[in-house]
C-alpha positions, 0 to 999 in steps of 0.5 A: 455525475457527482455520486452519493457516498451512501451510494457507493458500493464495493461491487463497482469499484473492486479489483476483480480476479484477484491473483494467488498463490499457492503455499510451496511457492518460493519466494524467488518466484513471488518476488519476480512476479510482484516485480513484474506486475506491480502486485503488492498482494497476493492471496495465499491458496491451498487447492484443496481449501476454497478459503484463501489461507491468508495475504502475502504483501511486500512487508513479509517480503521485507521481514524476510530480508531483515530476518538474516535468512540469505535464501529466497528459496523459502516457501511462502508457507514457511512465513508469516501470512497476513489475515484478511476481512471480508466484505461482499459486493454490496458492502458500502465503499464507506463502510469498507474503508472503515474496515480497513482503517479500523482493523489495519488489514487488507479486504477480500471480497466474496460473493458468498460464503466462500466464492472469492471474487475480488479485493477492495484496496486504498487506491480502489477507494480513492477512485470511489471517492473521487466521484462523490465531488468531496473535498476533505482536509488533510490535516488530521492524517498527514504523517509529519514524522519523515525518516530519511537516510543518505543515498549511500546507505546499503538496501539492508540498512533501509530495510532495517529501518523500514522494519524496525520503524514500522513505516512503508518509505523512507526519504533518500537524501543526497545533498537534498531530498533525492528520491523515496525508498518504499517496500515496493522498491525493495521487491523490485530491487531483489528482482534485479538481483541487487545485493544487500550491501549496495546503495539504496540510492540506486534502487529509489524511486526518483523523483519524489512527487511533492504538493503544497502542504493544505492541498485537499484530499480529491486534489492529491488523490487526483496526483496520485491516481495520475502519477500512479504512485501511493505516497505524496510528499508535502511541502511548505515554504519550499521544505518537505513537512510531511507525506501523506499515503493513499491509505491516510486519504481514505482515512480522512474520507472515511472520518469525515464522512462517516461523521456525516452520514451518523450526524 
């Protein structure tokens, strides 16, 4: 059944039972849990405060790695914790998408003033938008500036590039495109005991999943959902010409659907 975008509510698509950590938990514990569970975001909560203190993401792990700190015994409370934007189960998915993009923030779902009941992520939103039957163009959201490094680049140098360019992934080259190295791959590498001087190619995701440029948003969302990935390489004439992320696809939907709702 094809649904109307105006009727999509956060409560029907959110990820329930969000995982939280205490401020005194060490990075070592957090990294192991994130690597084992696949969670990219953890909510930081103090037992004495019903409201979350903030959100810990893979980007905070990246910042710690490039800061020069050797120890992973640092406490969560000693690092920067990202703020969040609150929505309710009755918030429309299109409004949540607009907030995510405009605020560049993660979204937490509250049933009332301080009762946290879930999170709503880009992947959750893709699942919702796919049910509308809308097929949006991705032309306005494709990232055409793609960074890459050789297979034998060190993990630390690759992490520094991710941090300096404020990007979520780097293509790994070995003659041709070998794979992709993301913040999640960095977390997994550290959890496996990787030395920062190791070759980054050993820890990259292989192979890079690609599709032809011109693919529509719903088609890209289907591939990413089935492959359980958040980034899709786009090719033209056999050459890689860009990358689109789950958040990019959400942006494409919210731009087109917001214009339609306001017209």
